[in-house]
KELOGU-714930 format. One line per field, with one value per atom (N, C-alpha, C, O): x, y, z; atom name; residue in three letters. Coordinates in nm, 4 decimals, padded with zeros to 6 digits. Atoms other than C-alpha are relative to their C-alpha. Layout:
// KELOGU-714930
px: [X/...]
py: [Y/...]
pz: [Z/...]
atom: [CA/...]
type: [ALA/...]
This chain:
// KELOGU-714930
px: [00.0095/-02.7647/-00.0512/00.0052/00.0562/-02.9787/00.1030/00.1150/-00.1013/-02.7007/00.1112/00.1643/-00.1040/-02.4506/-00.0470/00.0296/00.0559/-02.6780/-00.0033/00.0357/00.0052/-02.7333/00.1396/00.1597/-00.1376/-02.3599/00.0542/00.1200/-00.0464/-02.2867/-00.0631/00.0062/00.0699/-02.5512/00.0565/00.0750/-00.0555/-02.4126/00.1368/00.1667/-00.1332/-02.0601/-00.0090/00.0679/00.0182/-02.1812/-00.0477/-00.0013/00.0498/-02.3714/00.1112/00.1221/-00.1114/-02.0670/00.0985/00.1461/-00.0905/-01.8482/-00.0608/00.0092/00.0678/-02.1057/00.0013/00.0234/-00.0018/-02.1258/00.1393/00.1531/-00.1373/-01.7476/00.0279/00.0894/-00.0185/-01.7467/-00.0711/-00.0142/00.0779/-02.0200/00.0663/00.0759/-00.0673/-01.8407/00.1270/00.1547/-00.1232/-01.5131/-00.0322/00.0367/00.0405/-01.6885/-00.0422/-00.0033/00.0419/-01.8519/00.1205/00.1274/-00.1208/-01.5171/00.0772/00.1238/-00.0715/-01.3544/-00.0723/-00.0085/00.0777/-01.6372/00.0218/00.0435/-00.0219/-01.5993/00.1396/00.1565/-00.1372/-01.2233/00.0127/00.0773/-00.0120/-01.2588/-00.0712/-00.0213/00.0709/-01.5162/00.0831/00.0948/-00.0836/-01.2921/00.1197/00.1588/-00.1156/-00.9985/-00.0338/00.0467/00.0386/-01.1883/-00.0539/-00.0586/00.0575/-01.3402/00.1037/00.0677/-00.1037/-01.0068/00.0115/00.0328/-00.0066/-01.0021/00.1393/00.1567/-00.1365/-00.6287/00.0308/00.1485/-00.0279/-00.6667/-00.0839/-00.0333/00.0855/-00.9600/-00.0694/-00.1499/00.0648/-01.0656/00.0551/00.1507/-00.0428/-01.0280/00.1469/00.2158/-00.1381/-00.6956/00.0852/00.1798/-00.0768/-00.5662/-00.0288/-00.1445/00.0168/-00.5062/-00.0349/-00.0762/00.0278/-00.5530/-00.1390/-00.1835/00.1333/-00.8928/00.0135/00.1152/-00.0028/-00.9784/00.0182/00.0832/-00.0152/-01.0024/00.1452/00.1928/-00.1425/-00.6445/00.0831/00.1755/-00.0717/-00.5227/-00.0223/00.0659/00.0309/-00.6934/00.0973/00.1247/-00.0961/-00.4485/00.1268/00.1937/-00.1189/-00.1695/-00.0181/00.0789/00.0280/-00.3414/-00.0120/-00.0698/00.0020/-00.3015/00.0596/00.0070/-00.0539/-00.0808/-00.0986/-00.0781/00.0978/-00.3829/-00.1166/-00.2068/00.1171/-00.6157/-00.0504/-00.1684/00.0476/-00.6281/-00.0385/-00.1340/00.0300/-00.6237/-00.1307/-00.1941/00.1239/-00.9194/-00.1213/-00.2349/00.1101/-01.1252/-00.0179/-00.1257/00.0028/-01.0383/00.0637/00.1826/-00.0480/-01.0055/00.1118/00.1884/-00.1033/-00.7813/00.1276/00.2259/-00.1183/-00.5364/00.1073/00.0773/-00.1113/-00.1926/00.0025/-00.0283/-00.0087/-00.1445/00.1453/00.2311/-00.1379/00.1684/00.0561/-00.0185/-00.0649/00.4200/-00.0251/-00.0470/00.0235/00.3744/-00.1377/-00.1557/00.1351/00.0069/00.0018/-00.0541/-00.0045/00.0769/00.0678/00.0252/-00.0707/00.3200/-00.0952/-00.1010/00.0936/00.0567/-00.1157/-00.1565/00.1120/-00.2238/00.0452/-00.0304/-00.0529/-00.0052/00.0103/-00.0236/-00.0089/00.0608/-00.1386/-00.1597/00.1353/-00.3077/-00.0702/-00.1552/00.0609/-00.4039/00.0333/-00.0296/-00.0324/-00.2381/-00.1181/-00.1362/00.1202/-00.5553/-00.1165/-00.1467/00.1054/-00.8420/-00.1107/-00.1642/00.1066/-01.0943/00.0411/-00.0428/-00.0508/-00.8729/-00.0046/-00.0504/00.0008/-00.8308/-00.1415/-00.1628/00.1396/-01.2076/-00.0507/-00.1144/00.0449/-01.2748/00.0582/-00.0092/-00.0658/-01.0257/-00.0646/-00.0942/00.0582/-01.1702/-00.1423/-00.1879/00.1383/-01.5202/-00.0117/-00.1224/00.0001/-01.4188/-00.0550/-00.0642/00.0477/-01.5572/00.1090/00.0798/-00.1108/-01.2128/00.0106/00.0282/-00.0070/-01.2061/-00.1167/-00.0976/00.1181/-01.5609/00.0138/-00.0150/-00.0113/-01.4916/00.1141/00.1197/-00.1107/-01.1760/-00.0373/00.0439/00.0452/-01.3812/00.0316/00.0211/-00.0305/-01.2806/-00.1290/-00.2327/00.1120/-01.5127/00.0292/00.1218/-00.0292/-01.5324/00.0084/00.0911/-00.0002/-01.6095/00.1291/00.1659/-00.1289/-01.2834/00.1135/00.2078/-00.1056/-01.0742/00.0203/00.1327/-00.0061/-01.1542/00.0845/00.1287/-00.0794/-00.9681/00.1499/00.2297/-00.1414/-00.6378/00.0913/00.1970/-00.0913/-00.4894/00.0292/00.1424/-00.0202/-00.5415/00.0840/00.1730/-00.0752/-00.4104/00.1456/00.2318/-00.1375/-00.0992/00.0686/00.1861/-00.0523/-00.0522/00.0467/00.1494/-00.0326/-00.0481/-00.0476/-00.1674/00.0306/-00.0295/-00.0796/-00.1702/00.0669/-00.1435/-00.1153/-00.1442/00.1145/-00.4381/-00.1169/-00.1254/00.1131/-00.7567/-00.1128/-00.2186/00.0986/-00.9451/-00.1305/-00.1305/00.1307/-01.3175/-00.0450/-00.1555/00.0358/-01.3132/-00.1125/-00.1044/00.1143/-01.6458/00.0347/00.0763/-00.0308/-01.5983/-00.1261/-00.1425/00.1292/-01.9415/-00.0773/-00.0961/00.0741/-02.1372/00.0932/00.0465/-00.0991/-01.8147/00.0786/00.0859/-00.0829/-01.5944/00.1347/00.1428/-00.1354/-01.2174/00.0247/00.0092/-00.0271/-01.1270/00.1361/00.1752]
py: [-00.1428/-02.0959/00.0503/00.1434/-00.0399/-02.0673/-00.0198/00.0629/00.0265/-02.2234/00.1037/00.1416/-00.1020/-01.9718/00.1316/00.2002/-00.1225/-01.6831/-00.0096/00.0844/00.0208/-01.8273/00.0034/00.0616/00.0006/-01.8863/00.1423/00.1827/-00.1379/-01.5300/00.0845/00.1623/-00.0723/-01.3884/-00.0374/00.0482/00.0480/-01.6001/00.0617/00.1030/-00.0593/-01.4730/00.1485/00.1993/-00.1420/-01.1122/00.0225/00.1145/-00.0126/-01.1610/-00.0281/00.0401/00.0338/-01.3222/00.1163/00.1505/-00.1149/-01.0312/00.1177/00.1869/-00.1088/-00.7824/-00.0241/00.0689/00.0338/-00.9627/00.0204/00.0724/-00.0215/-00.9613/00.1485/00.1911/-00.1442/-00.5896/00.0592/00.1410/-00.0503/-00.5222/-00.0400/00.0414/00.0455/-00.7317/00.0791/00.1172/-00.0769/-00.5507/00.1432/00.1998/-00.1350/-00.2144/00.0076/00.0997/00.0052/-00.3092/-00.0143/00.0507/00.0198/-00.4271/00.1306/00.1640/-00.1273/-00.0952/00.1031/00.1810/-00.0923/00.1009/-00.0319/00.0585/00.0407/-00.0992/00.0398/00.0910/-00.0380/-00.0445/00.1501/00.1939/-00.1450/00.3287/00.0488/00.1380/-00.0379/00.3583/-00.0360/00.0443/00.0430/00.1609/00.0922/00.1252/-00.0885/00.3833/00.1360/00.1942/-00.1324/00.7034/-00.0009/00.1039/00.0032/00.5841/-00.0220/-00.0317/00.0092/00.5448/-00.1359/-00.1446/00.1348/00.1687/-00.0313/-00.1299/00.0276/00.1919/00.0288/00.0361/-00.0183/00.2553/00.1090/00.1875/-00.1065/00.4778/-00.0351/00.0439/00.0392/00.2869/00.0757/00.1521/-00.0689/00.4101/-00.0245/00.0632/00.0383/00.2288/-00.0147/-00.0935/00.0082/00.2806/-00.1291/-00.1672/00.1221/-00.0375/-00.1215/-00.2245/00.1115/-00.2600/00.0157/00.1275/-00.0058/-00.3488/00.0162/-00.0224/-00.0113/-00.2644/-00.1360/-00.1452/00.1330/-00.6387/-00.0467/-00.1101/00.0366/-00.6908/00.0850/00.0349/-00.0896/-00.3891/-00.0416/-00.0241/00.0425/-00.5282/-00.1067/-00.1160/00.1043/-00.8186/00.0597/-00.0041/-00.0684/-00.5685/00.0397/00.0675/-00.0390/-00.4876/-00.1201/-00.1094/00.1196/-00.8405/00.0280/-00.0236/-00.0278/-00.7054/00.0754/00.0834/-00.0780/-00.4975/-00.0842/-00.0312/00.0848/-00.7953/00.0134/00.0417/-00.0049/-00.7964/00.1422/00.1612/-00.1396/-00.4154/00.0459/00.1389/-00.0366/-00.3967/-00.0698/-00.0429/00.0728/-00.6301/00.0404/00.0243/-00.0342/-00.5024/00.1369/00.1554/-00.1377/-00.1337/00.0102/00.1066/-00.0031/-00.2181/-00.0742/-00.0720/00.0740/-00.4310/00.0984/00.2037/-00.0817/-00.2886/-00.0039/-00.1062/-00.0072/-00.1733/-00.0231/00.0588/00.0286/-00.3345/00.1075/00.1703/-00.0985/-00.1085/-00.0281/00.0650/00.0365/-00.3000/00.0444/00.0814/-00.0465/-00.2131/00.1512/00.2012/-00.1462/00.1558/00.0460/00.1439/-00.0349/00.1664/-00.0122/00.0775/00.0208/00.0231/00.1000/00.1517/-00.0935/00.2437/00.1406/00.2145/-00.1319/00.5530/00.0119/00.1157/-00.0019/00.4605/00.0146/00.0968/-00.0049/00.3990/00.1302/00.1775/-00.1254/00.7119/00.1170/00.2224/-00.1048/00.9162/00.0220/00.1303/-00.0082/00.8419/-00.0516/-00.1709/00.0413/00.8386/-00.0844/-00.1734/00.0793/00.7014/-00.1458/-00.2354/00.1372/00.3942/-00.0648/-00.1781/00.0546/00.3473/-00.0380/-00.1449/00.0306/00.3639/-00.1213/-00.2095/00.1130/00.1256/-00.1301/-00.2331/00.1194/-00.1201/-00.0407/-00.1582/00.0308/-00.0948/-00.0535/-00.1290/00.0448/-00.1544/-00.1112/-00.1485/00.1018/-00.4205/-00.1344/-00.1609/00.1356/-00.7732/-00.0811/-00.1607/00.0725/-00.9069/00.0368/-00.0502/-00.0447/-00.6961/-00.0583/-00.1085/00.0525/-00.7999/-00.1492/-00.1957/00.1448/-01.1686/-00.0375/-00.1503/00.0254/-01.1377/00.0370/00.0229/-00.0346/-01.0189/00.1423/00.1763/-00.1402/-00.6529/00.0704/00.0569/-00.0820/-00.4259/00.1419/00.2058/-00.1328/-00.1007/00.1102/00.2008/-00.1034/00.1048/-00.0022/00.0981/00.0123/-00.0238/00.0310/00.1025/-00.0196/-00.0268/00.1474/00.1908/-00.1421/00.3383/00.0781/00.1894/-00.0680/00.4269/-00.0277/00.0345/00.0389/00.2693/00.1171/00.1306/-00.1113/00.5827/00.0867/00.1308/-00.0792/00.7724/-00.0787/-00.0230/00.0842/00.4796/-00.0151/-00.0448/00.0042/00.4804/00.1354/00.1503/-00.1366/00.8509/00.0588/00.1265/-00.0556/00.9394/00.1454/00.1736/-00.1424/01.3176/00.0549/00.1362/-00.0554/01.3848/-00.0883/-00.0937/00.0844/01.1435/00.0906/00.2044/-00.0817/01.2657/00.0078/-00.0525/-00.0136/01.3610/00.0556/00.1517/-00.0457/01.3998/-00.0543/-00.0246/00.0558/01.2100/-00.1007/-00.1891/00.0919/01.0309/-00.1283/-00.1289/00.1324/00.6614/-00.0845/-00.1552/00.0667/00.5192/00.0641/00.1858/-00.0495/00.5504/00.0466/00.0899/-00.0303/00.6190/00.1262/00.1658/-00.1186/00.9262/-00.0245/-00.0673/00.0201/00.9093/00.0975/00.2185/-00.0873/01.0415/00.0679/00.1449]
pz: [-00.0021/-00.1788/00.1353/00.1926/-00.1286/00.1355/00.1108/00.2011/-00.1015/00.3400/-00.0027/00.1017/00.0114/00.2061/00.0607/00.1284/-00.0558/00.2984/00.1527/00.2220/-00.1452/00.6484/00.0607/00.1673/-00.0488/00.6908/00.0019/00.0978/00.0086/00.5782/00.1115/00.1770/-00.1070/00.8182/00.1359/00.2224/-00.1264/01.0981/00.0260/00.1380/-00.0144/01.0349/00.0317/00.1132/-00.0265/01.0290/00.1432/00.2105/-00.1371/01.3559/00.1002/00.2021/-00.0885/01.5159/00.0084/00.1166/00.0026/01.4079/00.0763/00.1503/-00.0710/01.5373/00.1506/00.2281/-00.1428/01.8718/00.0594/00.1701/-00.0472/01.9056/00.0154/00.1131/-00.0045/01.8283/00.1222/00.1945/-00.1144/02.0866/00.1314/00.2233/-00.1225/02.3500/00.0256/00.1393/-00.0143/02.2852/00.0421/00.1270/-00.0350/02.3042/00.1470/00.2189/-00.1414/02.6362/00.0920/00.1963/-00.0802/02.7705/00.0135/00.1225/-00.0028/02.6777/00.0854/00.1563/-00.0830/02.8397/00.1482/00.2289/-00.1397/03.1627/00.0458/00.1565/-00.0354/03.1604/00.0215/00.1167/-00.0138/03.1092/00.1255/00.1942/-00.1223/03.3876/00.1215/00.2141/-00.1126/03.6233/00.0152/00.1271/-00.0052/03.5326/00.0571/00.1298/-00.0479/03.6062/00.1420/00.2063/-00.1344/03.9325/00.1083/00.2256/-00.1008/04.1069/00.0645/00.1855/-00.0534/04.1485/00.0553/00.1269/-00.0382/04.2097/00.1463/00.1817/-00.1416/04.5822/00.0616/00.1417/-00.0489/04.6584/00.1300/00.1792/-00.1249/04.9709/00.1188/00.1061/-00.1218/05.3264/00.0302/00.0823/-00.0314/05.3554/-00.1259/-00.1280/00.1236/05.0025/-00.0733/-00.0914/00.0796/04.8075/00.0854/00.0322/-00.0901/05.1123/00.0606/00.0867/-00.0608/05.2558/00.1515/00.2092/-00.1465/05.6182/00.0682/00.1723/-00.0595/05.6872/-00.0037/00.0904/00.0086/05.5661/00.0963/00.1605/-00.0916/05.7632/00.1451/00.2293/-00.1369/06.0744/00.0484/00.1681/-00.0380/06.0697/00.0589/00.1401/-00.0528/06.1411/00.1462/00.2167/-00.1381/06.4700/00.0936/00.2018/-00.0860/06.6082/00.1389/00.2376/-00.1344/06.8932/00.0902/00.2113/-00.0766/07.0017/00.0516/00.1164/-00.0281/07.0538/00.1433/00.1641/-00.1394/07.4342/00.0407/00.1161/-00.0338/07.4598/-00.0633/-00.0133/00.0677/07.2199/00.0590/00.0201/-00.0642/07.4382/00.1456/00.2029/-00.1420/07.7854/00.0194/-00.0068/-00.0181/07.8684/00.1039/00.1036/-00.1048/08.1641/-00.0395/00.0346/00.0452/07.9646/-00.0478/-00.1041/00.0480/07.8931/-00.1527/-00.2139/00.1461/07.5343/-00.0396/-00.0067/00.0402/07.3846/-00.0941/-00.1692/00.0846/07.2108/-00.1482/-00.2258/00.1393/06.8834/-00.0472/-00.1632/00.0304/06.8947/-00.0217/-00.1194/00.0093/06.9544/-00.1293/-00.1907/00.1236/06.6608/-00.1190/-00.2031/00.1114/06.4231/00.0037/-00.1003/-00.0129/06.5590/-00.0388/-00.1019/00.0372/06.5194/-00.1524/-00.2092/00.1473/06.1540/-00.0615/-00.1507/00.0563/06.0848/00.0346/-00.0408/-00.0442/06.2763/-00.0897/-00.0806/00.0966/06.0017/-00.0945/-00.1501/00.0827/05.8080/00.0858/00.0842/-00.0942/06.0624/-00.0617/00.0043/00.0628/05.8126/-00.0128/-00.0031/00.0075/05.7704/00.1383/00.1532/-00.1367/06.1455/00.0410/00.0983/-00.0342/06.1923/-00.0761/-00.0186/00.0817/05.9056/00.0520/00.0511/-00.0541/06.0573/00.1321/00.1536/-00.1322/06.4093/-00.0118/00.0741/00.0196/06.2723/-00.1038/-00.1427/00.1064/06.0171/00.0482/00.1681/-00.0310/05.9996/00.0698/00.1590/-00.0626/06.0918/00.1473/00.2326/-00.1393/06.4081/00.0802/00.1909/-00.0698/06.5017/00.0273/00.1376/-00.0179/06.4458/00.0942/00.1431/-00.0936/06.6591/00.1431/00.2346/-00.1345/06.9556/00.0414/00.1593/-00.0311/06.9330/00.0410/-00.0240/-00.0452/07.1272/-00.0476/00.0024/00.0555/06.9276/00.1051/00.0943/-00.1047/07.2389/00.0822/00.1431/-00.0692/07.3917/-00.0979/-00.0640/00.1003/07.0734/-00.0321/-00.0575/00.0341/07.0084/00.1013/00.0727/-00.1033/07.3298/-00.0126/00.0575/00.0115/07.2188/-00.0369/00.0248/00.0290/07.0563/00.1235/00.1434/-00.1224/07.3838/00.0998/00.1641/-00.0942/07.5908/-00.0431/00.0397/00.0504/07.3683/00.0153/-00.0183/-00.0153/07.4496/-00.1331/-00.1391/00.1307/07.0805/-00.0008/-00.0014/-00.0133/07.0930/-00.1185/-00.0996/00.1184/06.7358/-00.0491/-00.1686/00.0382/06.7420/-00.0385/00.0075/00.0475/06.5728/00.1034/00.0851/-00.1080/06.8916/-00.0568/-00.1338/00.0434/06.8310/-00.1341/-00.1794/00.1298/06.5029/00.0179/00.1032/-00.0054/06.4450/-00.0710/-00.1868/00.0526/06.3935/00.0170/00.1164/-00.0145/06.3266/00.1136/00.1166/-00.1163/06.6495/00.1111/00.2165/-00.1025/06.8414/-00.0358/-00.1522/00.0201/06.8882/00.0646/00.1798/-00.0543/06.9314/00.1151/00.0985/-00.1147/07.2781/-00.0128/00.0750]
atom: [N/CA/C/O/N/CA/C/O/N/CA/C/O/N/CA/C/O/N/CA/C/O/N/CA/C/O/N/CA/C/O/N/CA/C/O/N/CA/C/O/N/CA/C/O/N/CA/C/O/N/CA/C/O/N/CA/C/O/N/CA/C/O/N/CA/C/O/N/CA/C/O/N/CA/C/O/N/CA/C/O/N/CA/C/O/N/CA/C/O/N/CA/C/O/N/CA/C/O/N/CA/C/O/N/CA/C/O/N/CA/C/O/N/CA/C/O/N/CA/C/O/N/CA/C/O/N/CA/C/O/N/CA/C/O/N/CA/C/O/N/CA/C/O/N/CA/C/O/N/CA/C/O/N/CA/C/O/N/CA/C/O/N/CA/C/O/N/CA/C/O/N/CA/C/O/N/CA/C/O/N/CA/C/O/N/CA/C/O/N/CA/C/O/N/CA/C/O/N/CA/C/O/N/CA/C/O/N/CA/C/O/N/CA/C/O/N/CA/C/O/N/CA/C/O/N/CA/C/O/N/CA/C/O/N/CA/C/O/N/CA/C/O/N/CA/C/O/N/CA/C/O/N/CA/C/O/N/CA/C/O/N/CA/C/O/N/CA/C/O/N/CA/C/O/N/CA/C/O/N/CA/C/O/N/CA/C/O/N/CA/C/O/N/CA/C/O/N/CA/C/O/N/CA/C/O/N/CA/C/O/N/CA/C/O/N/CA/C/O/N/CA/C/O/N/CA/C/O/N/CA/C/O/N/CA/C/O/N/CA/C/O/N/CA/C/O/N/CA/C/O/N/CA/C/O/N/CA/C/O/N/CA/C/O/N/CA/C/O/N/CA/C/O/N/CA/C/O/N/CA/C/O/N/CA/C/O/N/CA/C/O/N/CA/C/O/N/CA/C/O/N/CA/C/O/N/CA/C/O/N/CA/C/O/N/CA/C/O/N/CA/C/O/N/CA/C/O/N/CA/C/O/N/CA/C/O/N/CA/C/O/N/CA/C/O/N/CA/C/O/N/CA/C/O/N/CA/C/O/N/CA/C/O/N/CA/C/O/N/CA/C/O/N/CA/C/O/N/CA/C/O/N/CA/C/O/N/CA/C/O/N/CA/C/O/N/CA/C/O/N/CA/C/O/N/CA/C/O/N/CA/C/O/N/CA/C/O/N/CA/C/O/N/CA/C/O/N/CA/C/O/N/CA/C/O/N/CA/C/O/N/CA/C/O/N/CA/C/O/N/CA/C/O/N/CA/C/O/N/CA/C/O/N/CA/C/O/N/CA/C/O/N/CA/C/O/N/CA/C/O/N/CA/C/O]
type: [UNK/UNK/UNK/UNK/UNK/UNK/UNK/UNK/UNK/UNK/UNK/UNK/UNK/UNK/UNK/UNK/UNK/UNK/UNK/UNK/UNK/UNK/UNK/UNK/UNK/UNK/UNK/UNK/UNK/UNK/UNK/UNK/UNK/UNK/UNK/UNK/UNK/UNK/UNK/UNK/UNK/UNK/UNK/UNK/UNK/UNK/UNK/UNK/UNK/UNK/UNK/UNK/UNK/UNK/UNK/UNK/UNK/UNK/UNK/UNK/UNK/UNK/UNK/UNK/UNK/UNK/UNK/UNK/UNK/UNK/UNK/UNK/UNK/UNK/UNK/UNK/UNK/UNK/UNK/UNK/UNK/UNK/UNK/UNK/UNK/UNK/UNK/UNK/UNK/UNK/UNK/UNK/UNK/UNK/UNK/UNK/UNK/UNK/UNK/UNK/UNK/UNK/UNK/UNK/UNK/UNK/UNK/UNK/UNK/UNK/UNK/UNK/UNK/UNK/UNK/UNK/UNK/UNK/UNK/UNK/UNK/UNK/UNK/UNK/UNK/UNK/UNK/UNK/UNK/UNK/UNK/UNK/UNK/UNK/UNK/UNK/UNK/UNK/UNK/UNK/UNK/UNK/UNK/UNK/UNK/UNK/UNK/UNK/UNK/UNK/UNK/UNK/UNK/UNK/UNK/UNK/UNK/UNK/UNK/UNK/UNK/UNK/UNK/UNK/UNK/UNK/UNK/UNK/UNK/UNK/UNK/UNK/UNK/UNK/UNK/UNK/UNK/UNK/UNK/UNK/UNK/UNK/UNK/UNK/UNK/UNK/UNK/UNK/UNK/UNK/UNK/UNK/UNK/UNK/UNK/UNK/UNK/UNK/UNK/UNK/UNK/UNK/UNK/UNK/UNK/UNK/UNK/UNK/UNK/UNK/UNK/UNK/UNK/UNK/UNK/UNK/UNK/UNK/UNK/UNK/UNK/UNK/UNK/UNK/UNK/UNK/UNK/UNK/UNK/UNK/UNK/UNK/UNK/UNK/UNK/UNK/UNK/UNK/UNK/UNK/UNK/UNK/UNK/UNK/UNK/UNK/UNK/UNK/UNK/UNK/UNK/UNK/UNK/UNK/UNK/UNK/UNK/UNK/UNK/UNK/UNK/UNK/UNK/UNK/UNK/UNK/UNK/UNK/UNK/UNK/UNK/UNK/UNK/UNK/UNK/UNK/UNK/UNK/UNK/UNK/UNK/UNK/UNK/UNK/UNK/UNK/UNK/UNK/UNK/UNK/UNK/UNK/UNK/UNK/UNK/UNK/UNK/UNK/UNK/UNK/UNK/UNK/UNK/UNK/UNK/UNK/UNK/UNK/UNK/UNK/UNK/UNK/UNK/UNK/UNK/UNK/UNK/UNK/UNK/UNK/UNK/UNK/UNK/UNK/UNK/UNK/UNK/UNK/UNK/UNK/UNK/UNK/UNK/UNK/UNK/UNK/UNK/UNK/UNK/UNK/UNK/UNK/UNK/UNK/UNK/UNK/UNK/UNK/UNK/UNK/UNK/UNK/UNK/UNK/UNK/UNK/UNK/UNK/UNK/UNK/UNK/UNK/UNK/UNK/UNK/UNK/UNK/UNK/UNK/UNK/UNK/UNK/UNK/UNK/UNK/UNK/UNK/UNK/UNK/UNK/UNK/UNK/UNK/UNK/UNK/UNK/UNK/UNK/UNK/UNK/UNK/UNK/UNK/UNK/UNK/UNK/UNK/UNK/UNK/UNK/UNK/UNK/UNK/UNK/UNK/UNK/UNK/UNK/UNK/UNK/UNK/UNK/UNK/UNK/UNK/UNK/UNK/UNK/UNK/UNK/UNK/UNK/UNK/UNK/UNK/UNK/UNK/UNK/UNK/UNK/UNK/UNK/UNK/UNK/UNK/UNK/UNK/UNK/UNK/UNK/UNK/UNK/UNK/UNK/UNK/UNK/UNK/UNK/UNK/UNK/UNK/UNK/UNK/UNK/UNK/UNK/UNK/UNK/UNK/UNK/UNK/UNK/UNK/UNK/UNK/UNK/UNK/UNK/UNK/UNK/UNK/UNK/UNK/UNK/UNK/UNK/UNK/UNK/UNK/UNK/UNK/UNK/UNK/UNK/UNK/UNK/UNK/UNK/UNK/UNK/UNK/UNK/UNK/UNK/UNK/UNK/UNK/UNK/UNK/UNK/UNK/UNK/UNK/UNK/UNK/UNK/UNK/UNK/UNK/UNK/UNK/UNK/UNK/UNK/UNK/UNK/UNK/UNK/UNK/UNK]
C-alpha cells in the first residue's frame, strides 16, 4: 500500500515537472519571439564578425592610410554603409581587431572610396566618419 502511494505521488510529481518544464519552454519561446531574435542586430541576421570577413579586400587599406583602396573593398563598404551602425560594428569587431585593422584608419575608407552618400559625421565608437 505504501509503495502504491509513493508510486502515485512520484507519477504526479513527474507529470507536474513535465508541465512546469513545458510552460517554461513556452515562456522562453514567446519572449524570444517578441524580442526580435530574427535579425535585430546591427547587421541583421549576420554578426559583425561574420560581416567583417566580407571586408577582406580592405585589409591593407584598413592598416595603412596611404594604401590604395581596392575596388572590391569599396563595393563592400558602400553596401555596408547603407546601414552605418553595421559598418561601425564591423570596423570595431573582434575579427577586424584580430586582423590588424586600425579603426582610426579603417574609418577613413568610405571617404577614400569617394562614396558620395557616406554617413559623414556618424559616430562610430570613439571615431567619427569623415
